[in-house]
Structures are given as structure tokens and as C-alpha cells.
N, C-alpha and C positions, 0 to 999 in steps of 0.2 A: 568462221568466229565472229563474233563481232569486238571489236573495236572501243577503246579506254573510255571516249568518249560517248558511245553510242551507252555503254552499261553506266555510268557517273549520268548520266540526263535519266537513266532508270530506280536510283536512288530517291528515295522519305527524305533523308537527307543530305543535305545536300552542302550541307556549311563546314567546311575549317575549322574547328579549332586549333589552337595557339597561346606556349608560353614564352614568357623570357626567358633565359637563363641565367637570373637572378633571382627571380621566384621560387621559392620554396617547394619542397617534396610533396610539401601538407596541401600548398591550394593545385600544382598543376592531380593530387590524385580526385581531391574535392572535385574539382571541373570536368575529371574523366569519367565520374559514379553520376556526376551534372544528370551528363551528356549522353549518359552509356556507352560511354566511345573506349575501347584503349589502345590509345595514342595519341600524340598531342606533338604535331611538331614547334621549333625550340625555333622562333623569329627573330630577328634582331632586325628592326625596322621590317626591312621587305624582305630581307635576308634570312632561307633556311639555314642552319646552324645546327641543331641536329632534330633530332626524337628520342623522345618521353614515353614510355612506354608500363604496363602495368607488367612485362617483365620484367623492364630494370629495376622500376621499384622492390618484386621483389627478388630479387635475384639480388643488389650493387645497394635497398637497402635495411630491408627485414633481416634475412642471412648477414647482413653483415653490422644488427648491431647498430644502430644510425635513425639517430632523429629526425623521422619528413617537418619536424617542423625548425628541426636547424641549418636540415642539409638543404643546397642552394640547385635547382634543374641543372644545374652543368655538371654538375660532381658525379647525375649520375645518366646524366641525356649517350646518347650510343649520338657519336658526330663524322662520321659519313652516313652522308644517309643516300640511296640508292633513290631515287625515281621510272617515270615509264613518261614519256610521253601520249597526247592524245588520240594517236595513230598507232598505239599499238597495241594488237590484239589481245584478250584473250589467254591466250597460248603463251605468250612470249612474257605475263605478266606470272600466268604459275610459273614457269619455270626459273625464272628470277628473283620468286618467293624461293620456289624446292632448295634451288643451289644453294641460299642467303640463309636460311633462311628466317624468312620476312615477315611476318603478318600485316604488314600496309607498306602503303607506298605511293607517297607524293604525286601526282599528276602535275606534270611544266609544260604550260608552252609557250615559246620561247623566253624559256625563263623566267617570265613569271606563275607561281603558282593557281593554281585552278581547282583542284580538287586533293583526293585523298580515295581510296581503293584497299576495303582490307581482302584478305582470304574467306573473309564470307560475302564480299559481294562476287568476285569469282566461283562460287563454287553454288550461288543463290545461282550465279548469270545463267552455269554450267546445267542443272538441272533446270530452269528455266530451258532449254533450250530442248535436252533429250528429252523431256516431258512435249515439246512439238511433235517435233517426231515421230516419236510416239505415235501422237494426235493421226499425224498425217500417213502412217505405214499403218492404222487403222481401220483409213476410211475406204486404205488406197483395199487395206487386202476385204474389206463390210462390201465394199464400190463395185468390185468385176470377180463375181465368182466362179469357179475353177471347172 
């Protein structure tokens, strides 16, 4: 299994997008749309104070009849943010995401934010690893007739 650091290096877009807790939800959704992402980390300075996701928007805005231009990110964000470290494995991330029903995990290295990993990033890595193993097995079978 690869480590989070190895997976992060393979991502095309390694940027981490953040927003302040006082920003309007409309601005958060607009930023997610512009960057084709599903979550923003909510920060005050260098400190992560929450995460806001498309799921938060659907459940805490639309279903409650709130206005995205009048509601602040702090009102819908998830404040308890789980994170991983660069040395953690794909398998550890998948377990954490599955157990806690998460789709995004920030990556902290000695308390410093260095990236974010999504469930899609992990699935892509697993598929790539499986394809490599299949190719190796096919070469082995073809190269060694019975």
C-alpha cells in the first residue's frame, strides 16, 4: 500500500482551498464549483476550524430552507475535522473514511496543512495498483508457458 505522501504526489491538482468561517455559504459553493472540488477547509489564519462540503450544503441549507447569501460558513461547517499524516497508508485512510462516513481528509505534517485527500483519490490509487498487479501477472503467465 502507498502512503498518503505518495498518493498526494500523483494528484494533478495538489492545491488546498480554504475559506474563512465568516464567509457566506454562496461564496463557498461558488469556489467549490470553480475548482471542481467537493470540500473546503475552513481556516482562521493557519488553524483549521472546520470543513464545509457539498453534503453540508445539501443537508444544512437546502433542506432547511436557508439562503446561501445570508448564511455564514460557520453555521453549516463540520467543526470536528479528522486528518491523516503523510506516512499513513491508503488502507488506514480508507478505514477512517469508511468508519466515519467521510469523503475528504486533510493531511497534516507536524501540525502544518500540506494537502487534502478525497475518497476518489484513494479509489483511483487502488485501481491503479490493481491494474499494475494484473499486468505483472499477465506477463508472468505469458512468459512462463506450462
